C-alpha positions as CSV (number, residue, x, y, z in Angstrom):
1,X,-37.6,6.3,-3.8
2,X,-33.3,5.6,-3.2
3,X,-31.3,8.3,-3.0
4,X,-29.0,8.6,-5.6
5,X,-25.5,7.7,-4.3
6,X,-23.8,11.6,-4.9
7,X,-26.2,13.1,-2.7
8,X,-25.5,10.8,-0.1
9,X,-21.8,11.3,-0.4
10,X,-22.4,14.9,-0.4
11,X,-24.4,14.9,2.6
12,X,-21.6,12.5,4.7
13,X,-19.1,15.3,3.7
14,X,-21.8,17.5,5.3
15,X,-21.3,15.1,8.3
16,X,-24.9,13.5,8.2
17,X,-24.3,10.7,10.1
18,X,-27.4,9.2,8.6
19,X,-26.4,9.5,4.8
20,X,-23.1,8.2,5.6
21,X,-25.0,4.7,7.4
22,X,-26.4,4.4,4.5
23,X,-23.3,4.3,2.2
24,X,-22.4,1.8,4.7
25,X,-25.7,-0.3,4.4
26,X,-25.5,-0.3,0.7
27,X,-22.1,-1.2,-0.2
28,X,-20.8,-3.1,3.1
29,X,-22.0,-6.8,1.4
30,X,-20.6,-5.8,-1.9
31,X,-17.2,-5.1,-0.4
32,X,-17.4,-7.4,2.2
33,X,-18.1,-10.1,-1.1
34,X,-15.8,-9.1,-3.0
35,X,-12.8,-9.1,0.5
36,X,-14.4,-12.6,1.1
37,X,-13.7,-14.0,-2.9
38,X,-10.1,-12.4,-2.5
39,X,-9.2,-13.6,0.7
40,X,-10.8,-16.6,1.3
41,X,-11.3,-15.8,5.2
42,X,-14.0,-14.4,6.9
43,X,-12.3,-12.3,9.2
44,X,-9.7,-10.6,7.1
45,X,-12.9,-10.1,4.9
46,X,-14.9,-8.0,8.0
47,X,-11.5,-5.9,8.4
48,X,-11.0,-5.0,5.3
49,X,-14.7,-4.2,4.6
50,X,-14.1,-2.1,8.4
51,X,-11.3,-0.2,7.3
52,X,-12.5,0.5,3.5
53,X,-15.2,2.6,5.8
54,X,-13.2,3.9,8.1
55,X,-11.3,5.0,5.0
56,X,-14.5,6.6,3.3
57,X,-15.5,8.7,6.2
58,X,-11.6,9.9,6.1
59,X,-11.6,10.3,2.6
60,X,-15.0,11.1,1.0
61,X,-14.3,15.1,1.0
62,X,-11.6,13.7,-1.7
63,X,-13.7,12.1,-3.9
64,X,-14.0,14.4,-7.1
65,X,-16.8,12.1,-8.0
66,X,-19.1,11.6,-5.8
67,X,-21.6,9.2,-8.2
68,X,-18.7,6.9,-8.4
69,X,-18.1,6.2,-5.3
70,X,-19.1,2.6,-5.4
71,X,-15.6,1.8,-7.9
72,X,-14.5,4.0,-5.4
73,X,-15.1,2.0,-2.6
74,X,-14.1,-1.1,-4.8
75,X,-10.6,0.4,-5.8
76,X,-10.2,1.1,-1.8
77,X,-11.0,-2.7,-0.9
78,X,-9.2,-4.0,-3.4
79,X,-6.1,-2.1,-2.2
80,X,-6.6,-3.6,1.4
81,X,-7.1,-7.0,-0.1
82,X,-3.8,-6.6,-1.6
83,X,-2.3,-5.1,1.7
84,X,-3.7,-8.6,3.5
85,X,-2.5,-11.2,0.6
86,X,1.2,-9.5,1.2
87,X,1.8,-9.8,4.5
88,X,0.3,-13.5,4.0
89,X,3.3,-14.1,1.8
90,X,5.7,-15.0,4.3
91,X,3.5,-17.1,6.1
92,X,3.7,-21.1,4.9
93,X,0.1,-22.1,4.7
94,X,-1.7,-24.1,1.4
95,X,-4.6,-21.9,0.3
96,X,-6.4,-24.6,-0.5
97,X,-6.3,-26.5,2.2
98,X,-9.6,-25.3,3.5
99,X,-12.3,-23.9,1.4
100,X,-13.7,-20.4,3.5
101,X,-17.2,-20.5,5.9
102,X,-19.3,-17.9,3.3
103,X,-21.6,-17.7,5.9
104,X,-24.5,-19.1,3.6
105,X,-26.1,-22.5,4.1
106,X,-24.7,-25.3,2.2
107,X,-25.8,-25.9,-1.1
108,X,-28.7,-28.2,-0.4
109,X,-28.3,-28.1,3.5
110,X,-32.2,-29.2,5.2
111,X,-33.6,-30.5,1.2
112,X,-33.9,-33.7,0.5
113,X,-31.9,-34.0,-2.7
114,X,-33.9,-36.1,-5.1
115,X,-30.4,-36.5,-7.1
116,X,-27.9,-37.0,-4.5
117,X,-25.3,-37.6,-6.9
118,X,-26.0,-34.7,-9.1
119,X,-25.8,-32.8,-5.7
120,X,-22.1,-34.4,-4.6
121,X,-20.9,-34.0,-8.1
122,X,-22.5,-29.9,-8.2
123,X,-20.9,-29.3,-4.5
124,X,-17.5,-30.3,-5.8
125,X,-17.6,-28.8,-8.8
126,X,-18.2,-25.2,-7.2
127,X,-14.9,-26.4,-4.4
128,X,-12.7,-27.0,-7.4
129,X,-13.9,-23.2,-9.1
130,X,-12.9,-21.7,-5.7
131,X,-9.8,-23.9,-5.8
132,X,-8.7,-22.6,-8.6
133,X,-10.0,-18.7,-8.2
134,X,-7.2,-18.7,-5.1
135,X,-4.9,-20.0,-7.2
136,X,-5.3,-17.3,-10.2
137,X,-2.8,-14.0,-9.3
138,X,-4.5,-11.6,-7.4
139,X,-4.9,-8.7,-10.1
140,X,-6.6,-12.2,-12.3
141,X,-8.8,-12.6,-9.4
142,X,-9.7,-9.1,-8.8
143,X,-10.7,-8.5,-12.3
144,X,-13.0,-11.7,-12.7
145,X,-15.1,-11.4,-9.5
146,X,-15.3,-7.7,-10.4
147,X,-16.4,-9.1,-13.6
148,X,-18.3,-11.9,-13.5
149,X,-19.6,-11.8,-10.0
150,X,-20.5,-8.1,-9.1
151,X,-21.3,-7.2,-13.1
152,X,-18.7,-4.1,-13.2
153,X,-18.0,-2.7,-16.8
154,X,-14.5,-2.5,-18.0
155,X,-14.4,0.9,-17.2
156,X,-15.3,0.4,-13.9
157,X,-13.4,-2.1,-12.9
158,X,-10.0,0.0,-14.7
159,X,-11.3,2.8,-12.6
160,X,-11.7,0.6,-9.0
161,X,-8.1,-0.7,-9.8
162,X,-6.3,1.8,-10.9
163,X,-5.6,0.2,-14.5
164,X,-6.5,0.4,-18.2
165,X,-9.1,-0.9,-19.7
166,X,-6.6,-2.6,-22.0
167,X,-5.3,-4.1,-18.9
168,X,-8.5,-5.7,-17.6
169,X,-9.5,-7.2,-20.6
170,X,-6.3,-8.5,-20.9
171,X,-6.1,-10.1,-17.2
172,X,-10.1,-10.8,-17.9
173,X,-8.9,-12.7,-20.7
174,X,-6.0,-15.0,-19.2
175,X,-8.1,-15.7,-15.7
176,X,-11.1,-16.9,-17.8
177,X,-8.4,-19.2,-19.8
178,X,-6.7,-20.4,-16.8
179,X,-9.8,-21.1,-15.6
180,X,-11.3,-23.0,-18.7
181,X,-8.4,-24.9,-18.1
182,X,-8.4,-25.5,-14.7
183,X,-11.7,-26.5,-14.6
184,X,-11.7,-28.4,-17.9
185,X,-12.8,-31.9,-16.0
186,X,-15.8,-30.3,-15.0
187,X,-17.7,-30.1,-18.0
């Protein structure tokens, strides 16, 4: 039987390290995934993930709704990612020059493709999507990632990003429109 998030938070606030470790185990993959997708750099994403859980350990007692720990962690991660992106702003780099190492096995690795042309086409489309995502403004990228990949509701995204549901709807619509236009060649 899985322990509810609110129970884990309450236990962690009382100093139960095992409960906090369960929270870390439960949410670190999701936080890392969001950071990877926002930043495109594994080392930066791992640093952000670590900072999120240091912040959580120090700040869980201030959480007014322990059951909302997931969206609170995403909010902390989003702020950390924005700080990293701001620190990068002064550096002259081409963010689309290289795809990040997602730490996963490449599509089709170790498998004899039935149709090599289709496999190559699918991989090229995926690379184009990641480039297109990196081309979105950070606020739109965050909303799109939280909605499409993490499956959060508009209310949860608004809470995680510290904005309104209307703003989430608008950002998501603009992100989808821009991605559709950028990916038109891949239809």
